[in-house]
KOLMI-838498 format. One record per residue: residue in one letter; y, z negated, x of N, C-alpha, C, O in turn. Coordinates in steps of 0.02 Angstrom, whole numbers, plus 50000, padded with zeros to 5 digits. Each point is the difference from the previous one (the first is absolute). Example, Ala and Ser with C-alpha at 12.3 -4.5 7.8 and 13.67 -1.06 7.14 Angstrom:
A497164961050660500595000049955500605000050045499994996750052 S500545006949930500594999750042500554996349961500554999250025 
REM end
This chain:
M488094857849613499755002649935500435005949979500614999549996 S499065006249990500355006049979500254999249929499724996249960 L500825007350026500294999649933499735005649956499955005750024 N499894992849914499795005349954500615003649974500564997650008 P499345008249959500585003949976500484996149956500615001150002 K499124994449957500444996149956500464995450041500604999749986 N499114996950064500414995650042500505004050041500564997750011 L499235008350012500455004350037500605001949958500575000150023 K499305001649914500555001849955500464994149989500615000849996 N499104993149997500424994049992500444998750060500584998049993 L499145003350067500404999150060500595004850000500564998050016 K499325008349965500545004950000500524998249947500605001150011 E499184996349933500474997949949500434994250025500604999749987 E499084995750050500364994450029500515002350052500554997350004 N499265007750036500445002450053500635003249973500534999550030 K499415004049913500585003649975500344996449941500445002849968 K499344991050018500244996449942500754998650005500355000349949 L499894998250110500704998050008500485005949994500554999349974 H499245006650051500475005650002499655006549979499435001250019 S500925002849942499755006549980499975004750060500424999450046 P499105005349956499995005050054500665003950006500165002550054 A500214998049891500645003550002500504996750047500475003350023 T499434990349991500474996450043499845000850075500424998350042 W498975004249974499835000350071499685006650023500065001750058 V499615002149898499705006350021500525005050025499915002950054 P500654998249909500505004850026500294998050068500055004250044 T500144989549964500304997850063499505000050057500185001450057 L499194997149927499484999850052499905006950030499955000750061 Y500035004449897499865006850026500645003550024499965004750040 F500614993149937500635002350031500024997550072500195003750045 A499634989949965499994997150067499475003250044500085000350061 M499395002349910499495003550038500265006850024499875002050056 G500495001549901500235006750017500585000250049500045004650041 M500404990449957500625000350039499885000450076500265004750031 P499364990850000499915000650073499665006450021500195003050051 F499314999349911499645006150018500475006050001499985004050047 V500434996749902500445005849995500564999650052500195005150029 V500084989049982500534999250050499755001950069500345003750036 L499074993849983499735001650066499805007350005500095003150052 N499644999749894499735006750003500535005549996499925005350030 M500634993449933500485005449989500724998150018500345003750035 V499894990549940500704998250009500184999150074500535002150022 C499024994850016500144998850071500055006450040500345000250051 T499335005249926500075006350036500725002549997500275002550049 L500044996949893500705002049993500474995350039500495002250028 M499344991449972500414995250038500005001850074500535000350031 Y498885000849997499965001650072500305006950015500305000950053 K499635003849901500305006750010500764999450005500315003050044 G499994993049912500734999150001500244996350062500585000650019 M498964995550012500194996150059499825003550065500034997050054 G499785009449941499925004250059499324999950033499945002550056 V499554994849912499335000050028499695006949989500125003149949 S499484999350100499715006749995499465000349946499704994949983 D500195011149991499495001049948499314997950024499614997049963 G500235004550100499354998350028499864992649999499474997849979 Q501024998350043499924992750001499974997249929499594995649985 I500845007049972500014997549930499325001149967499714995449972 A500055010850031499375001749966499414996150029499584997649962 F500405001850104499434996650031499984992649982499494997449976 W501064999150035500004992849993500014997749927499694995049983 T500685008649974500004998049929499345001849966499864997449946 S499745006950085499325001349975499524994750026499584997449963 L500485001150101499544995250031500044993149968499484996749991 I501125001149991500074993349972499704999449930499954994549973 M499855011249997499694999849934499254998450005499664999649948 L500084999650112499294998850010499714994149961499445000549976 P500924993950015499714994549962499785001849930499524997149974 W500815007649994499795002049932499335003850003499655000349949 T500185002550108499355003250008499464994850015499445000749977 L500744994350062499504995150024499934993949955499584995750014 K500825003749934500014993849961499324998049970499894994149990 P499655010749995499344997749975499634995650050499564996249981 L500615004450083499634996350052500144992549997499564996050018 W501045002049960500144992849998500064997349928500144994149990 S499765010249961500064997749931499494994449983500184995549963 P499195004750062499544994649982500224993150026499844994949970 F500545005150085500194993650030500534996349959500084994050007 L500295009749951500514996749959499694995649946500334995749971 E499015005350017499654995849951499854993050029499874995349962 I500165004050105499804993850031500564994849998499884994149987 Y500735008250027500564995350009500495000549943500175005549976 K500074988850001500534999549950499825003749936499425000649982 T501115002049984499915003649937500345006850003500395001350046 K499465003049905500325006549998500764999349991500385003650031 K499824991849926500724998949990500344998050065500555002250015 F499124993550024500294997950064500165006050044500545000550028 F498985004249977500115005850044500515004949970500385003150038 V499644997549896500515004349969500704997450016500425003850024 V499704989949963500674997150010500174999950075500565001750019 L498964996350023500124999750072500205006950028500495000550037 T499145004749945500155006650028500665002849973500355003650035 Q499814994949902500645002449973500594996750037500485003450018 L499484990049992500544996650036500025002250073500555001150027 L498884999650004499985002250070500285007050007500395001450046 T499435003149908500265006850002500765000149993500345003850034 G499924991949922500734999649992500344997750063500505002950020 V499244991950012500294997450062499975005350055500485000850038 L498975002849966499925005150052500485005949989500275002750049 F499854999349889500495005349988500704997750020500415004050024 A499744989649968500644997450023500045000450077500535001650027 L498924997150007499995000650073500115007350021500345001350050 V499375003349912500125007250015500745001549995500285003450043 A500044994049905500725001249990500404997850061500425003750025 F499454990349999500394997350056499825003450066500415000350046 A498975002349959499795003350062500295007050007500005002850055 L500265000049891500285006850004500615000550045500175005450023 H500154988949991500595000150044499814999850074500435001050043 L498944997849973499794999550069499995006950034499875005049966 P500274995350099499985006550035499295002950001499935006150002 F499564989849997499305002250000499704998649931499444997549994 F500945004249953499814998449932499345003249979499634997049960 F500215008950065499425003749974499344996350014499634998849952 P500204999450110499364996550010499984993249966499474997949976 V501104998650021500014993449969499875000649925499594996449972 T500765008249995499925000849928499315002749982499724998149949 I500005006450092499335002649987499494994350004499544999649959 A500554995950090499554994250006500044995649937499494997649975 I501125001250001500084995949940499705003649939499674996849959 L500445009750036499735003849944499235000050001499685000149947 A500034999750113499274999650005499744993549970499484999949967 V500884994650045499814993649970500105000249924499604997349963 I500935006050015500115000849928499425003949969499784998349945 A499975006850090499445003949975499384995649992499645000649950 M500234995050098499434995549996500094995249940499534998649963 S501084998850029500154995649944499935003749934499724997349952 G500535008850045499975003949938499295001849980499834999749941 A499755002150108499315001649985499624993849975499605000549954 T500544993850077499694993749978500234998349929499614997649959 H501035003550028500274998949932499635004249949499864997649945 D499995008750072499665004449953499324997249981499805000249941 I499844997250108499334997149987500074994149952499644999649950 A500814995850065500094994049959500265001749930499814996949951 A500655008050045500285002049935499475003049955499954998149942 D499655006650085499465003049960499494994649981499745000249944 G500124995250102499544994649984500254995649944499624997949957 T501035000650043500304996149946499955003749933499824997049949 Y500335009350052499985004249940499294999949969499934999249939 M499565001650104499325000349974499724993149982499584999449956 S500674995450078499744993249986500294997049937499664996549963 V500985005050023500344996949944499875003749934499924996849948 L500045009850055499955004049939499295002049985499615001350046 T500214998949891499355002649979499995007650008500525003050013 N498895000049980499955007350007500445003649950500325005050017 E499704992549922500425003249949500744999550018500375004849992 E499834989450033500704999150020500175004050061500565002650006 Q498974998150041500135004250058500145007249979500465003150026 A499144999449927500125006849975500675000649964500345005050005 R499844989649958500625000149962500625000050045500505003149984 W499454993450073500584999350044500005004850059500454999850042 I499045004549963499965004550058500595004950001500245001950054 G500005000049887500585004549998500634996750028500395003250035 W499714990449948500574996350027499944999250076500495000450036 Q498894998549985499874999350072500245006250038500384999650047 G499375006249930500195006250034500735001749992500325002650046 A499964995949894500705001649988500464996350047500465003050028 F499434990549981500464996150041499895001150075500464999150040 Y498935002949979499905002150069500435006250014500315000550053 N499705004249900500395006150010500754998849989500415003550028 I499774991449931500704998249995500264997650067500575001350019 A499014995050018500194997950068500125006150044500475000150040 K499125004949952500085006250039500665003549982500355002450044 I499804997849892500635003149977500604996050026500495002850023 A499464990549971500554995750022500135000850075500584999850022 A498885001050017500085000450073500235006950022500525000750033 T499115004549949500175006850023500595003049963500345004450025 G499794993149914500575002449962500604995550008500495001750032 G499474992349937500574995549997500244997550068500595000450015 L498954997050026500204997250065500255005350048500474998950038 V499205006949962500235005550044500685002449978500445001350042 Y499674999449893500655002049974500534994850020500555001850021 L499284991949971500464994650017500155000050076500564998650020 A498945003150020500115000450072500525005350016500434999050044 G499535006749921500505005350011500704997649983500485001750035 T499594994449911500654997349982500264995150052500585000250019 F498984995550005500194995150052500195003550065500474997850035 I499185007649982500155003650063500715002550000500344999950051 E499905002549891500685002649995500524994650014500555001550024 H499294992349961500494994550007499894995750062500494997550027 F498895001749995499864995150053499675003050062499944996650051 G499865009749946499645003050056499254999149991499764996249958 V499865007550084499275000349991499664993350010499604997949958 T500544998850097499634993950017500114994549948499534996949976 K501105001750007500154994849951499725001849932499774995749963 A500255010850020499755002149935499264998349993499794997149950 W499825004750100499284998649997499854992650007499504997549975 M500944998950060499934992750003500064997149930499604995749980 F500905006549982500084997649932499395001749956499794995949960 I499945010150049499435002149960499394995650015499654997849954 M500235000850110499444995750019500104992949973499514996749980 L501115000950019500134993349972499904999949925499774994949973 I500395010649993499885000549928499254999649986499784996549954 I499825007250086499284999949992499734993050013499574997549963 A500694999350089499794993150017500144995349942499584995849982 T501015004849989500184995749943499545001149941499784995349967 I500085011050018499555001749944499324996750009499744996949954 M499985003750106499334997250013500004992449997499534997049973 I500994999850054500034992749999500084997449929499694995149980 V500745008249981500114998049930499355000749961499824995549961 I499825010050048499375001049965499494994850021499624997449959 G500375000950107499544994950024500134993249968499544996649980 C501095001650016500194993649967499825000149926499764995049973 Y500355010749996499845000749929499254999249988499794996549954 H499815006650089499274999649992499744993150018499474998049975 F500884998350067499804993150015499984995949936499604995449992 V500865006249962500044996349936499575003349946499664996449963 I500365010250033499725003649942499275002150009499614999749953 L500215002450107499345003250010499434995149985499994994450025 P499515007849934499424995749989499624998850065500045004050047 N499604990549955499624998250060499265000549985499694995049981 P500015011050026499315000949979499514995750039500024999650061 K499544997149901499474996150032499415004550016499935005449970 K499654992450075499415003950017499535000149939499864994849970 A499915011150013499595000949940499284997950010499684997549953 T500065003450107499304998250014499954997050069500465000350040 T498944996949972499874997450067499675005350043499774998650055 D500215007749920499705005450038500485002750053499795003750044 S500844994549953500485002350050499834997050068499744994450003 P500395009350051499844997450066500364993550014500594999249984 K499064996150046500304993550014500074998650074500264994850020 S499525009850021500064999150072500155006650033499905005449971 L500344994250090500165006150038499375004150010500025006149996 N499424990750018499385003550012499765003849938499795005750005 E500254991149937499815003349937500455005949985499765005249976 S500884994150039500475005649989499835005950045500035005849978 L499804992850085499835005350047499355003549978499955006250003 V499564989949974499375002949977500135004549940499725005549996 E500694992349957500165004049941500375006450020499855005449973 L500624994150073500385005850022499545005250031500085006049987 V499464991850056499535004650032499565003449947499875006050004 E499904990149947499585002849947500375005449960499735005349986 V500894993249997500415004849962500115006450042499965005549974 F500174993550090500135005750045499385004450007500055006149996 V499374990850015499375003950008499835003749936499815005850003 D500264990949940499855003249936500465006049987499795005049970 F500824994550053500475005549990499755006350035500035005549972 F499724993850090499795005850038499295002349983499765004950028 K499914991549927499355002249976500065004549938499505002849977 K501104997849997500105003949939499845007550013500105002550055 R499665000849893499845007150005500645004150010500514998649969 H499465006350075500565004550016500594996350031500565002750001 I499354991250026500584996150020500395003350057500614999450002 I499045003950044500365003350056500455005549973500585000750020 Y499155003349933500415005249969500594996949963500565002550003 Y499314992049962500534996749961500564997350046500585000349983 I499224997250075500514997550047500455005850023500614999350002 F499085006350015500405005950019500445002249942500585002050009 F499154997649930500385002149941500624995849990500555002749991 I499384990750009500574995649986500515000050058500584998549990 I499195003250070500485000750056500385006649995500615000150008 L499035005349980500315006750001500415001549937500465004150002 Y499384992649942500355001449937500764999050009500405003849973 R499804991050065500714998550009500235001650072500514997550022 F499105006650013500145001450071500695003250009500404997750042 A499755007549919500655003350005500564995349980500545000050030 E499344996049918500514995349978500164994950055500584997950007 G498915000250032500124995450055500505002750050500404996250026 F499585010349988500485003050045500705000349969500504999250035 V499525002049900500655001249966500364993549983500624999950000 M499014994849984500294994049971500594997250040500524998349972 K499405001350093500534997250042500555005050017500574998250011 I499245008349990500475005150024500485002349946500575001750015 V499224998549922500445002549947500664996149996500525003249999 P499484990150000500654996550000500425001650062500625000549995 L499055000250062500375001750062500275007149997500555001350024 F499075003249947500225007049991500595000349953500475003850012 L499514992449934500565000049952500634997250033500555002449986 K499374992650057500574996750032500285003950060500604999750013 A498975004050023500215003450062500545005249985500035002849946 S500394998450104500545004849992499735007149995499435001450020 R500975003149952499795006949993499925003450067499595004650007 A500794993350043499935002750067499324998450029499755003750043 D499954990949934499344997950024499455002149951499464997049999 Q500685008249960499535002849951499874995349940499535001149962 G500904993850030499934995649943500435002249942500265005650001 L499824990149949500405001749941500654996049996500415001449957 G499684993850087500644996550005500204996049940500604999549985 L498924997649979500174995949941500224993050021499794997550052 S500634999649907500194993050011499484995449970499575002149961 E500464991550058499544995149970500094999649925499514999049963 Q501105001950013500114999849928499655005749964499714999149947 E500335006950082499675005849969499244999350003499665001849952 I500084995650103499284999050005499774994749950499495000949966 G500884993750029499844994749952500015002649928499584998149960 L500915006150025500055002949933499405004349983499714999449946 C500085004950101499435004449989499354996249994499595001349956 Y500314993850088499384996249999499974995349941499494999549966 G501054996950021499994994649952500045002149927499834996049956 T500385010050030500065002349930499495005549985499494998849967 F500665007250057499575005749983499304999250028499505001449966 G500454996350097499354999250031499574994949964499415001249989 A500894993249993499634994749966499745002449932499434998649982 A501015004949981499805002549934499435005150007499534999949960 A500515004450090499485005050010499334996850018499485002449978 F500544992250060499384996550019499664997249938499395000849992 V500994995949965499714997149939499715005449955499454999349974 I500935006250016499765005449958499375003150028499525001449964 G500474999750102499415002950032499394995649992499455002649986 S500634990950021499434995449993499735000049929499395000149990 I501064999849961499784999949930499655006649982499474999849968 L500815005850051499705006549984499325000850033499545002949972 A500394994450090499365000550035499454996349962499435002349997 G500754991949973499514996349961499755004049941499395000149987 Y501065003149976499805004149944499605006150023499525002149967 Y500695000850089499665006050027499284998450018499555003849985 I500344990550049499334998050019499584998449938499415001749997 A500894995049953499654998449939499795006449963499495000149966 W500905005150042499865006349966499455004050035499545002549968 R500494997950099499535004250037499434996150033499475002850014 G500634990849999499524996250040500215000250073500315004850023 L499544989950014500224999450069499705005450045500355002850042 Q499014998549949499665004750045500305007049995500085003450050 K500084998849889500295006649991500745000450019500245005350019 S500114989149977500725000150012500204997950071500585000850018 L498954996650022500184997150065500345005050046500494998350033 F499245007849972500305004950045500705001949979500445000650042 S499675000449893500675001749977500494994350011500595001150012 L499164992749983500434994250015500205000150074500584998750017 A498945002850027500165000550072500485005750014500434999450043 L499515006049919500445005750009500724998249982500465001450038 V499634995349905500674997849979500284994950049500604999950014 F498964995850013500214994950048500305003250063500454997150030 N499305008749989500215003250063500525005549992500305002150049 I499825000249889500485005449989500724998250021500355004350027 P499884989449963500694998450019500185001550072500595000850016 F498924999550029500165001250070500265007150010500345001550049 I499505003049904500285006850002500754999649988500395003550032 A499824992249921500714999349984500394997550060500545002550015 Y499194992650021500354997450059500035005250055500485000150039 T499025004249966500025005450049500585004749986500365002050046 F499744999849890500565004349982500674996550012500485003250023 L499564990349963500614996350014500165000150075500585000850020 A498914998550021500114999950073500225006950025500405000550047 I499335004749923500165006850023500705002149978500395002750040 Y499784996049897500635002549972500564994949999500585001949993 Q499274991750014500504994650002500535000749945500595000550015 P499204999549921500495000749946500474994049997499824994450020 E500785006749954500494994649994499994996849930500264994649990 S499435008949963499984997649931499574993749995499415000150017 L500894994549958499624993849990499485000949945499494996449999 W500635008349956499515001349947499365003050029499454998049980 L500625006650067499415003050031499624994950042499384999649998 I500994996450040499694994950041499664994849956499444997950013 G500924999949935499714995249953499395002749965499534996449985 G500485010350002499425003249969499384999550043499454998949975 A500645001950091499444999350046499734992950000499394998950003 I501074996249995499794993049998499634998449935499504996449999 V500765006449946499664999249935499295002950004499534997049975 M500415009050055499355003150007499534995750042499404999449984 E500874997650070499594995750042499754994049961499404998550002 Y501044998149963499804994049964499555001549941499534996249986 F500605009449980499555002049946499305001450027499504997749973 G500485006250081499355001750031499644993850025499394999549994 Y500994995850034499704993850025499714996049942499434997650004 G500965001649942499764996249943499405003349967499534996649979 F500495010150016499475003849967499364999950041499464998849974 G500615002550091499415000750042499694993550022499404999650010 F501014995249998499744993650025499544996649950499544996450020 V500575004949916499564997249948499285002350011499544996049992 G500375010350027499335002650012499644996450056499414998449994 L500955000350061499704996450056499834992849981499464997550017 S500994999349947499874993049980499394999549955499574995750010 L500385008849940499434999949955499355001750037499474997149985 F500575007550062499395001750038499754994050039499404998750001 M501054997650030499804994050037499704994849954499524996650018 M500775002749922499754995149952499315001949973499564995749993 Q500345010749992499415002249963499435002450045499424999649981 Q500745002850080499485002950043499864995950063499455000350027 I501044995949997499914996350062499904992549987499574996950030 A500835000349925499994992749989499394997349963499794994550015 P499915009249936499474997049959499444996950041499795002750051 G499974991649926499474996550035500114992549998500434997549963 K499194998950078500014992750001500684997350020500234995049973 H500105008350075500644997650027500565004849981500365002450043 Q499704998949893500465005349976500724998950023500315004650026 M499954989449964500704998750017500125000550075500495003050022 A499054994150017500075000250073499935007150026500375002050046 H499185001949925499905006950024500605004449981500175004750036 Y500144993949907500615003649983500554998350050500395004350020 A499644989350000500504998050049499865003450067500475002150034 F498904998549986499835003550061500225007349997500305002750046 A499545000649897500195007049992500765000850003500255004850030 S500114990649938500745000250002500254999150071500495003250020 G499184992450018500204999050069499915006250042500425001750041 I499015001749950499885006250036500505005349980500245003850042 M499924996449893500505004849976500684998750034500335004750021 N499874989049983500644998450033499985001850074500505002250028 L498924997050003499935001950070500095007650008500295002350049 G499455001549902500075007250002500725002349993500185005550021 V500254990349949500715001549996500374997550061500475003150024 M499324991150002500344996850056499945004150064500495000850036 L498925001749979499895003550064500425006450006500345000850051 P499655003849899500455005750006500734998049998500425003350030 G499744991249934500694997649999500244998050069500585001250017 M498984995750023500184997950067500155006050045500424999650045 L499235006049942500095005950042500535004849972500215004650035 S500014994349904500455004849967500665000950037500265005550005 G500014989050022500645000550035499945004150063500465003850017 V498984995550019499905004050060499965007449983500315004250033 F499314997549914499945007049980500675002849977500175005750017 S500214990449944500655002649976500495000850057500405004750000 D499584990950050500445000850059499835006250039500455003550024 I498914997949984499785005850039500125006649962500245004950029 L499594995149907500025006249961500675001349967500165005849986 G500234988950001500585000849957499784999749927499425001249985 Y501054997349971499814998949930499695006249968499544999449960 R500715006650056499765006049967499275001350017499595000849955 R500244999350109499315001150019499554994149981499415000849987 F500884993350012499614994149982499735000649929499414998649989 F501005003549964499775000549930499505005749992499574999749956 I500495005650084499495005250000499344997250025499465001449973 F500584994550080499404996650026499694995549946499394999649995 V501024997149966499744995749946499625004149949499494997849974 L500765008250010499645004349953499305001650026499535000349961 I500415000850103499345001350030499554993849992499405000649990 C500904993550014499624993749994499744998949930499554995849990 T500705007849960499754999249932499325003449991499634998449954 I500205006350090499385003949993499384995550003499575000549956 P500374995050095499414995650001499944995749937499454998849976 A501124998949997499984995949940499725003849941499594997449962 L500635008850030499765004049944499275001950008499635000249951 L500165001250110499305001850012499534994149986499495000749966 V500694993450060499574994249990499984997949927499504997249977 T501045004149986500014998349929499575004949959499664998049953 W500355008350066499625005149964499244998650002499655001149951 F500124996350107499284999050008499774992849991499414998550011 V501044996949970499824992949998499454998849947500075002149943 P499394994450076499464998649952500164993849958500374995650022 F499355004149919500064994249955499334996350000499495002849982 T500524990850037499404995950000499834997549930499434999949979 H501094997949985499914997149933500235005049947500405004450014 P499354994949925500225004449945500764999649990500304994750010 D499995010849970500725000249987500124996849932499915003149948 N500304990650052500084996149939500515003149953499905000049939 T500645002750089500535002849957499725006049962500155000949941 K499465003250093499715005849969499484998049947499945003049947 K499684991850071499474997649954500314997449935499755001449946 E500784994750061500334997349941500285005549956499984999549939 K500285005650094500275005649962499475003649959500095001449941 S499345000050093499475003649966499704996049942499825002749948 E500134990550063499754995849946500475000049940499784999849943 A500875000450072500494999849945499965006449958500175000049941 Q499615005550092499975006349964499375000749958499965004049953 E499524991950064499375000549963500044996849930499515000149963 
REM end
């Protein structure tokens, strides 16, 4: 028997009766952000300090991010077994144990393939955690509460990013001075493991255990497969979908090449065309100025889109998103020693990322996702977007090794051209809601 809206609301009230969202929303999304950022950025610096080549680092640390692209494929199956809370707590504890294994594996002579294999399992666990965490958020909270807590959700996800790329990287630099590279990163991995295990234990007690709202959820493997195929087919029936796929892949194409190489470029010696920064200096730039610039860029982009409308502002958002690569090209050519100039480039990158990424996210929500399977189609679009970053990321190390950092960043500038062209001509299937709201307000 399906539940009517009144019963659904009562279920959600029952689910959150014991604990306020303030006790679990921040920690839930902090735990979501930590593994993703550590695998995507922190591990590149760890491997660089331990003597692994740029090509290997970029390829393998990009490839292991694949589960975040493919997670929509197994998300329906999590409805069949256990509860969302079960998967949240399980993946947090598992991720913590696996980070501890990474720490102890760093002492092995063949540490690189062993730790990459463990990190790949962490990626699978982290992607599964994301599905269960978002499911918990939507199952426990009403629509009004979801809107009220969305800011906290995003804030603590980014706090995890600041803590990892800023605090932990800075701490790694301090440990390196006293204990050497291997032990320093071992301590960092153990700190991450402890954080994840503590959060998992905390959520075992605090996290609400959402009950199934309706009997419409798939109850068998066969039903889940049928639903998945239906969602997949409907996605590719959308108007302009082929163009949209190229758009969401190419929008971040240049960023995909740069994401893995910039930390390696900052860390590399000046003799190797790098900037020779320490982990402490990199952590300082990323964790303070970069984080602030990202938040400011995201907020300003929201006001900018509300003012002009998404359709009129999309190209300029893409332009700002790609401008920071010019700054890195100048850094590679002139190799300045001033931390202010280097930090300024990082600030420009994070501001551009925060400003431009909002446009892509809104486009996927308003032009690609609308329809019967809105949430699933947004997840598909996000997966394709991640694939568009992962593939150039896998090749970025090879290109940087062949070209050197100076020519590599010039090559990246050339890669921005397809992104700008595809954005200039991108068609809109649905009315631009932001523009419509603006015009109505003026009448």
